[in-house]
C-alpha positions in Angstrom: 0.0 0.0 0.0 1.2 3.5 -0.8 0.2 7.0 0.3 0.4 10.5 -1.3 1.0 13.4 1.1 1.0 17.1 0.3 2.7 19.4 2.8 3.2 23.2 3.1 6.3 23.9 1.0 6.7 24.9 -2.6 3.7 23.7 -4.5 4.3 21.2 -7.2 3.9 22.5 -10.7 2.0 19.4 -11.6 -0.1 17.2 -9.4 0.9 13.5 -9.7 -1.4 10.9 -11.1 -3.4 9.7 -8.0 -4.7 6.3 -9.1 -1.6 4.5 -7.9 -2.2 5.6 -4.3 -4.3 3.8 -1.6 -4.5 6.9 0.6 -4.3 10.7 -0.2 -3.8 13.3 2.5 -2.5 16.8 3.1 -1.6 19.0 6.0 -3.7 22.1 6.6 -1.1 24.4 5.1 -1.3 22.6 1.7 -5.0 23.2 1.1 -4.5 26.6 -0.4 -2.4 25.4 -3.3 -4.5 22.3 -3.9 -7.5 24.6 -4.4 -5.5 26.8 -6.7 -4.6 23.8 -8.8 -8.2 22.7 -8.8 -7.3 19.4 -7.2 -10.5 17.5 -6.4 -10.6 17.7 -2.6 -13.1 14.9 -2.3 -10.1 12.6 -3.1 -8.5 13.5 0.2 -8.8 10.9 2.9 -7.8 13.3 5.6 -6.5 16.8 6.3 -4.4 17.0 9.5 -2.7 19.8 11.4 -3.3 22.4 14.1 -5.2 24.4 11.5 -3.3 27.6 12.2 -3.1 28.2 8.4 -6.5 26.9 7.5 -9.9 28.6 7.6 -12.0 26.2 9.7 -15.1 28.1 8.4 -14.7 26.0 5.2 -17.0 23.3 6.5 -17.3 21.4 3.3 -14.2 19.5 4.3 -15.0 19.2 8.0 -15.5 15.4 7.9 -11.9 14.9 6.6 -10.3 17.1 9.3 -8.0 15.5 11.9 -7.0 18.0 14.6 -3.4 17.4 15.8 -2.6 20.3 18.2 0.6 18.8 19.6 3.1 21.7 19.3 6.1 19.5 20.0 5.7 17.9 16.6 5.5 19.4 13.1 2.4 18.9 11.0 4.4 16.6 8.7 5.5 14.5 11.6 1.9 14.1 12.8 0.6 13.3 9.3 3.2 10.4 9.0 2.0 9.0 12.3 -1.6 8.9 11.0 -0.5 7.2 7.8 1.4 4.6 9.7 -1.7 4.0 11.9 -3.5 3.3 8.7 -1.0 0.4 8.0 0.8 2.2 5.2 4.6 2.2 5.1 5.4 3.9 1.8 4.6 7.6 1.1 5.4 10.1 -1.7 5.6 13.6 -0.4 5.1 16.8 -2.4 5.7 20.3 -1.0 8.5 19.2 1.3 11.1 21.7 0.0 11.0 25.4 -1.0 9.1 28.0 1.0 10.6 28.8 4.4 13.9 27.0 4.7 13.5 26.2 8.3 10.5 24.1 7.3 12.5 22.3 4.7 15.3 21.4 7.2 12.6 20.4 9.6 11.1 18.1 7.1 14.4 16.4 6.4 14.9 15.9 10.1 11.5 14.3 10.4 12.2 12.0 7.5 15.5 11.1 9.2 13.6 10.2 12.4 11.1 8.0 10.5 13.6 6.5 8.1 13.4 3.0 9.7 9.6 3.1 10.1 8.3 4.2 6.7 9.7 4.7 3.2 9.5 8.5 2.4 10.2 9.8 -1.0 10.2 13.6 -1.5 9.5 15.1 -5.0 10.1 18.7 -6.2 10.8 20.4 -9.5 14.5 19.4 -9.4 14.8 15.9 -8.0 13.4 13.2 -5.8 15.2 12.5 -2.6 15.0 10.0 0.2 17.1 8.2 2.9 18.6 4.9 1.7 19.3 1.7 3.5 22.9 0.4 4.1 22.6 -1.6 0.9 20.9 0.3 -1.9 20.5 -0.1 -5.7 18.4 1.9 -8.2 18.1 1.5 -12.0 17.3 3.9 -14.9 19.6 6.7 -13.7 22.1 7.0 -16.5 23.1 10.6 -16.9 21.2 11.9 -13.9 22.6 14.0 -11.2 23.1 12.0 -7.9 24.0 13.6 -4.6 24.9 11.8 -1.4 24.3 13.9 1.8 25.5 12.2 5.1 23.1 12.8 7.9 25.3 13.7 9.7 27.9 11.0 9.0 28.2 7.8 6.9 31.0 5.3 7.3 32.7 3.1 4.7 30.7 4.4 1.7 31.2 2.4 -1.5 29.4 3.4 -4.7 29.3 2.0 -8.2 27.9 3.6 -11.3 28.9 7.2 -10.6 31.5 9.4 -12.4 33.3 9.9 -9.1 33.0 6.6 -7.2 33.7 6.1 -3.5 35.8 3.3 -2.2 35.1 3.0 1.5 35.4 6.6 2.4 33.7 8.5 5.2 31.1 11.2 4.4 30.4 13.9 7.0 28.5 17.2 7.3 31.6 18.6 9.0 34.0 17.1 6.3 33.5 15.7 2.9 30.0 15.3 1.4 29.1 13.7 -1.9 27.0 16.2 -3.8 26.7 17.0 -7.6 27.9 13.6 -8.9 26.3 11.9 -11.8 25.5 8.4 -13.0 27.7 7.0 -15.8 25.9 3.6 -15.7 22.2 2.7 -15.8 22.4 1.3 -12.3 23.7 3.0 -9.2 24.6 1.1 -6.1 25.7 2.3 -2.6 26.8 0.4 0.4 27.8 1.8 3.8 28.1 0.5 7.3 27.1 3.2 9.8 25.2 6.5 9.8 22.6 7.7 7.3 22.6 8.9 3.7 20.1 11.2 2.0 20.2 10.6 -1.8 19.1 13.2 -4.3 18.3 12.0 -7.9 17.9 14.7 -10.5 15.2 14.7 -13.1 
């Protein structure tokens, strides 16, 4: 099963095809751009948040509202908890980047916290990005930009299929990171032993 989640960052230029998803949701801050893009709101299974950026007077959606007032968690965090409660462990996220950059960094941190609980793939106008397991392989990437961002460190990183491969090096936010590489083979593989890696794959 797979979910589609819209959150309050930079709106996607194009709404993805929704037929592939078992659940579709948004945080309250994403309602404005879904309306602007004439997304059929009846397709939403829920709208969650503290509703600080949503006019609750818009009662046509009241049956879909889930109030999550906990100020110790972001709306993205709370939406992921609801999705997991529904038994779904794979989610595509739109609106995760852009906008206010503290939100963007917060979204990445939430994804880091959930990386072993649910598969989260962010999409924006430039790339898709996600945390990868310690053994990872992806196909159909020839010629695409691939960046590896340690979060905050990754040990013994070995890659294959990139123009500048790694042979057991350490990546660290305070040292070397692995951004702006590109795939010279159709398949890219990455293995590491400790830490976490956020991978960006360009369009």
